[in-house]
C-alpha positions as CSV (number, residue, x, y, z in Angstrom):
1,M,-0.1,-0.1,0.0
2,M,1.6,3.3,-1.1
3,Q,1.6,6.3,1.4
4,K,-0.9,8.8,0.7
5,I,0.3,12.4,-0.1
6,I,-2.0,15.1,0.9
7,P,-1.3,18.1,-1.0
8,A,-1.2,21.8,0.8
9,K,-4.3,23.8,0.9
10,L,-4.3,27.0,-1.2
11,V,-4.1,30.6,0.7
12,K,-4.2,34.0,-0.7
13,G,-1.3,35.2,-3.2
14,D,-0.8,31.5,-4.7
15,E,-0.7,30.8,-8.2
16,I,-2.9,28.6,-10.3
17,R,-1.4,26.9,-13.4
18,V,-4.0,26.1,-15.9
19,I,-3.1,23.4,-18.6
20,A,-4.8,21.3,-21.3
21,P,-4.1,17.5,-21.1
22,A,-7.0,17.0,-23.5
23,R,-8.7,19.5,-25.4
24,G,-7.6,23.1,-25.4
25,L,-8.3,26.7,-24.7
26,K,-9.8,27.1,-28.2
27,I,-13.0,25.6,-27.2
28,I,-13.4,28.5,-24.4
29,G,-15.2,31.5,-25.0
30,Q,-13.5,34.6,-24.1
31,D,-16.2,35.6,-21.9
32,A,-16.0,32.4,-19.9
33,R,-12.2,32.8,-19.7
34,E,-12.5,36.3,-18.4
35,I,-15.3,35.0,-15.6
36,A,-13.2,32.3,-14.5
37,A,-10.0,34.2,-14.2
38,K,-11.8,36.9,-12.0
39,R,-13.3,34.2,-9.9
40,F,-9.8,33.0,-9.0
41,A,-8.6,36.9,-8.7
42,D,-11.9,37.2,-6.1
43,M,-10.1,34.2,-3.9
44,G,-6.5,36.2,-4.1
45,L,-5.4,33.7,-6.5
46,K,-3.0,34.3,-9.5
47,V,-3.9,32.4,-12.9
48,T,-1.1,31.5,-15.3
49,F,-1.4,29.3,-18.4
50,G,0.8,26.5,-19.6
51,K,2.9,27.7,-22.6
52,N,1.2,24.9,-24.8
53,T,-2.3,26.1,-24.3
54,T,-2.7,28.8,-26.8
55,D,-5.6,29.0,-29.4
56,E,-3.4,28.0,-32.3
57,N,-1.7,25.2,-31.1
58,W,-4.2,22.3,-31.9
59,D,-4.5,19.3,-34.4
60,M,-7.5,18.1,-35.8
61,T,-8.2,16.3,-32.5
62,G,-8.5,19.6,-30.6
63,S,-5.2,18.7,-28.6
64,S,-1.9,19.5,-29.0
65,P,0.9,16.8,-29.3
66,I,1.4,14.3,-26.7
67,A,5.1,16.0,-25.7
68,D,3.6,19.5,-25.3
69,R,0.9,18.2,-23.3
70,V,3.4,16.4,-20.9
71,S,5.5,19.0,-20.8
72,D,3.3,21.7,-19.4
73,I,2.2,19.1,-16.7
74,H,5.8,18.3,-15.6
75,E,6.5,22.2,-15.7
76,A,3.6,22.9,-13.8
77,F,4.9,20.4,-11.1
78,R,8.3,21.6,-11.2
79,D,7.4,25.5,-10.8
80,K,7.8,26.1,-7.0
81,N,5.5,29.1,-7.5
82,V,2.6,26.9,-8.7
83,K,0.4,25.5,-5.9
84,A,-2.5,23.9,-7.8
85,I,-3.0,22.8,-11.6
86,F,-6.5,23.1,-13.1
87,T,-7.4,21.8,-16.3
88,I,-9.0,23.7,-18.8
89,I,-11.4,21.2,-19.8
90,G,-12.1,17.5,-20.4
91,G,-12.0,15.7,-24.0
92,T,-11.3,12.1,-25.1
93,N,-7.4,11.5,-24.9
94,S,-5.6,12.4,-21.7
95,N,-4.8,8.6,-21.2
96,Q,-2.4,8.9,-24.1
97,L,-0.1,10.5,-21.7
98,L,-0.1,8.3,-18.7
99,P,3.3,6.1,-19.8
100,Y,5.2,9.3,-20.5
101,L,4.4,11.4,-17.1
102,D,7.5,11.7,-14.9
103,Y,5.8,10.1,-11.5
104,D,8.8,10.5,-9.3
105,L,8.7,14.4,-10.3
106,I,5.2,14.6,-9.3
107,K,5.7,12.8,-6.3
108,A,8.6,15.2,-5.3
109,N,6.6,18.2,-6.0
110,P,3.0,17.6,-4.6
111,K,0.3,20.1,-5.2
112,I,-3.5,20.2,-6.0
113,F,-4.3,18.7,-9.3
114,C,-8.0,19.4,-10.5
115,G,-10.3,18.6,-13.3
116,F,-13.1,15.8,-14.3
117,S,-14.5,13.8,-17.0
118,D,-11.8,12.7,-19.3
119,I,-9.3,14.1,-16.7
120,T,-10.4,11.1,-14.5
121,A,-7.5,9.1,-16.3
122,L,-4.8,11.4,-14.8
123,L,-6.4,11.7,-11.6
124,N,-6.4,8.3,-10.8
125,A,-3.1,7.4,-12.4
126,I,-1.1,10.1,-10.4
127,Y,-2.9,8.8,-7.4
128,A,-2.2,5.0,-8.1
129,M,1.6,5.7,-9.3
130,T,2.4,8.6,-6.5
131,G,0.0,8.5,-3.5
132,L,-0.8,12.0,-4.2
133,E,-4.5,12.8,-3.5
134,T,-5.8,14.7,-6.6
135,Y,-9.4,16.3,-7.0
136,S,-12.4,15.5,-9.3
137,G,-13.6,19.0,-9.5
138,P,-14.3,21.9,-11.6
139,H,-12.2,22.7,-14.7
140,F,-10.9,26.2,-15.2
141,S,-13.8,26.5,-17.9
142,S,-16.3,25.2,-15.2
143,L,-15.9,28.6,-13.3
144,G,-16.7,30.5,-16.4
145,M,-20.3,30.0,-16.1
146,L,-22.1,33.4,-15.2
147,K,-25.0,31.8,-13.3
148,G,-25.6,28.6,-11.2
149,C,-21.9,28.5,-10.3
150,D,-22.3,29.2,-6.4
151,Y,-22.7,25.7,-5.1
152,T,-19.5,24.8,-7.4
153,L,-17.4,27.2,-5.9
154,E,-18.7,26.8,-2.3
155,N,-17.8,23.1,-2.4
156,M,-14.2,23.7,-4.3
157,K,-13.3,26.2,-1.6
158,K,-14.1,23.9,1.3
159,M,-12.1,21.2,-0.2
160,L,-9.1,23.2,-1.6
161,L,-9.1,26.4,0.4
162,G,-10.7,25.2,3.9
163,D,-9.8,22.3,6.2
164,G,-10.7,19.8,3.6
165,E,-13.8,18.1,5.2
166,N,-17.1,18.6,3.9
167,A,-20.7,17.6,5.2
168,V,-22.0,17.7,1.6
169,E,-25.7,18.6,1.3
170,P,-27.7,18.7,-2.3
171,S,-27.7,21.8,-4.4
172,A,-31.1,23.5,-4.4
173,E,-31.2,23.3,-8.1
174,W,-29.1,22.1,-11.2
175,S,-28.8,22.5,-14.8
176,D,-27.9,20.6,-18.1
177,D,-28.2,23.4,-20.7
178,L,-25.7,24.6,-22.9
179,W,-24.7,27.4,-21.0
180,F,-21.4,28.2,-22.9
181,L,-23.3,29.4,-25.9
182,D,-25.9,32.0,-24.1
183,Q,-24.7,32.9,-20.4
184,E,-28.0,34.6,-19.9
185,K,-30.7,31.9,-21.3
186,R,-30.2,29.3,-18.7
187,E,-32.7,26.4,-17.5
188,F,-32.3,25.5,-13.9
189,I,-34.2,22.4,-12.4
190,K,-35.3,21.9,-9.0
191,N,-33.3,19.0,-7.2
192,E,-35.2,16.3,-5.8
193,G,-32.0,15.6,-3.5
194,Y,-29.9,12.1,-3.5
195,W,-31.5,8.9,-4.2
196,N,-30.8,6.9,-1.2
197,L,-31.1,3.4,-2.9
198,H,-29.6,1.3,-0.6
199,N,-29.5,2.4,2.8
200,G,-26.4,1.9,5.3
201,T,-23.4,3.2,6.6
202,A,-19.9,2.8,5.0
203,E,-16.5,4.7,5.2
204,G,-13.3,4.4,2.8
205,K,-11.2,5.7,0.4
206,I,-12.3,7.3,-2.8
207,V,-11.5,6.1,-6.1
208,G,-13.3,6.7,-9.7
209,G,-14.8,9.4,-11.5
210,N,-16.2,9.3,-15.1
211,L,-17.0,5.9,-15.4
212,S,-16.1,5.4,-19.3
213,T,-12.7,6.8,-18.7
214,F,-12.1,4.9,-15.5
215,V,-12.7,1.6,-17.4
216,L,-9.9,2.5,-19.7
217,L,-7.3,1.9,-16.7
218,L,-8.5,-1.6,-16.1
219,G,-5.7,-4.1,-16.7
220,T,-3.0,-1.5,-16.2
221,K,-0.8,-0.2,-13.4
222,Y,-2.7,3.2,-13.6
223,R,-5.9,2.0,-12.1
224,P,-5.7,2.4,-8.3
225,A,-6.2,-0.6,-6.6
226,F,-9.7,-1.4,-4.6
227,E,-8.1,-1.2,-1.1
228,K,-9.9,-2.6,1.9
229,D,-12.7,-0.2,2.5
230,T,-13.0,1.6,-0.9
231,I,-15.9,3.9,-1.7
232,L,-16.6,4.2,-5.6
233,F,-17.6,7.0,-7.4
234,V,-18.8,6.8,-10.7
235,E,-20.8,9.1,-13.3
236,D,-20.8,9.3,-17.2
237,T,-22.1,11.6,-20.0
238,E,-25.5,11.8,-21.7
239,G,-23.7,9.4,-24.1
240,S,-24.0,6.5,-22.0
241,N,-27.7,5.3,-21.7
242,L,-28.7,3.0,-18.9
243,L,-27.4,-0.1,-20.5
244,E,-24.2,1.5,-21.3
245,F,-23.6,2.4,-17.8
246,E,-24.6,-1.1,-16.6
247,R,-22.2,-2.8,-18.7
248,Q,-19.3,-0.7,-17.8
249,L,-20.2,-0.7,-14.1
250,Q,-20.4,-4.5,-14.7
251,A,-16.6,-4.5,-15.8
252,L,-15.6,-3.2,-12.5
253,L,-17.6,-5.6,-10.3
254,Y,-15.5,-8.5,-12.3
255,Q,-12.3,-7.0,-10.8
256,P,-11.0,-9.3,-8.2
257,D,-10.5,-6.8,-5.8
258,F,-14.0,-5.1,-6.0
259,V,-15.0,-7.4,-2.8
260,N,-13.0,-4.5,-1.1
261,V,-15.7,-1.9,-2.2
262,K,-18.1,-1.2,0.6
263,G,-20.2,1.9,-0.8
264,L,-21.0,3.1,-4.2
265,V,-21.7,6.9,-5.0
266,I,-23.2,7.9,-8.5
267,G,-23.2,11.3,-10.1
268,R,-26.3,12.6,-11.5
269,F,-27.1,11.7,-14.9
270,Q,-27.7,14.1,-17.8
271,K,-31.1,14.4,-19.3
272,G,-30.0,12.9,-22.3
273,S,-29.2,9.6,-20.9
274,K,-33.0,9.2,-19.9
275,V,-32.2,7.3,-16.9
276,S,-34.9,7.4,-14.2
277,R,-34.6,6.4,-10.6
278,E,-36.8,3.3,-11.0
279,E,-34.6,2.0,-13.9
280,L,-31.5,2.6,-12.2
281,E,-32.8,0.9,-8.9
282,F,-33.8,-2.1,-11.3
283,I,-30.4,-2.4,-12.7
284,L,-28.3,-2.3,-9.3
285,N,-30.8,-4.6,-7.5
286,N,-30.1,-7.2,-9.8
287,K,-26.3,-7.3,-9.0
288,Q,-25.4,-9.8,-6.2
289,E,-22.1,-8.0,-6.0
290,L,-23.7,-5.0,-4.6
291,K,-26.6,-6.3,-2.7
292,N,-25.1,-5.2,0.7
293,L,-23.5,-1.9,-0.2
294,P,-24.9,1.6,0.8
295,I,-25.9,3.6,-2.5
296,L,-26.2,6.9,-3.1
297,A,-27.2,8.4,-6.4
298,N,-28.2,11.7,-8.3
299,V,-25.2,13.3,-6.0
300,D,-24.0,16.5,-7.7
301,F,-21.0,15.5,-9.8
302,G,-20.7,14.5,-13.3
303,H,-21.7,16.4,-16.4
304,S,-24.5,18.3,-15.3
305,T,-23.6,21.3,-13.0
306,P,-23.2,22.4,-10.3
307,L,-20.2,19.9,-9.3
308,L,-18.7,18.9,-6.0
309,T,-15.1,18.8,-5.6
310,I,-14.3,15.2,-4.5
311,P,-10.7,14.0,-3.1
312,V,-9.5,11.1,-4.9
313,G,-7.5,9.1,-2.6
314,G,-9.3,11.1,0.4
315,T,-12.2,9.7,2.3
316,A,-15.9,9.3,2.0
317,K,-18.4,8.3,4.5
318,I,-21.9,7.4,3.4
319,E,-24.3,7.3,6.4
320,N,-28.2,6.5,5.8
321,G,-28.4,9.0,2.7
322,K,-26.0,11.4,4.0
323,L,-22.5,12.0,2.5
324,I,-19.2,13.3,3.9
325,L,-16.1,13.9,2.2
326,K,-12.6,14.3,3.8
327,A,-9.3,15.2,2.0
């Protein structure tokens, strides 16, 4: 078992480095860039960008070359002035970088690393290879949302600037609209709260994130082991309907060390997935591996907004429909 490393919390005056391990800056509108930069400035944090995050430096996949993306990650960890690294956005190909990362460099220079979606590959690989706790949380671009960002920001501050402990409450409302196309025309939906699908209590180490991306790590050294008392967090995009979600979850259940998973937390499904509580319960209740596990769903992480900041390698406690996170 590798010793866990907890990165230092942020304080006013710290520098944030923004990098693009998957898709790049070009996809982010100028208004969102300015709003996000102002949010960090309001927290007293300085924002700088990796040198390979310019609008021009992209190929047909929307990414820069592997060597450039790796270079920006290494430079961010090497730079003593940088205290946290945020990804610009997700994508589809951050798993390309895993064999090329200098994990000794990362381990010797521990700092906050935050993003979600496709960045799940990096979050879990870094944790598996170094013991450094990482954060499944907002991208830099996520904080460029003009309206409906308060919950995301509040919970990020608790985890990255506060004491790292968060007795989580469901958001009052959520959204799944194309906010980046029109910052004023928004649709917010009243949150019905968590779906306490299997009642019970469990506490353990957090692994997971985006399910489709996490599954890419199976059979590799980059997938964190399900150690004794693991709490698995999973979510997916609207491209994953109920049956796609089920088959990928089943791939995790087949892992020999899944017996160490003691609880399951599922992020909110996007509207396009068309997954109802009744359907999800039916799927989960027919899996013997999950029979005695407490399960929470409709939790505020995934590809709708707002977003929690979840420490990969941190601790989660599920207690009769409640959730506590601790970095």
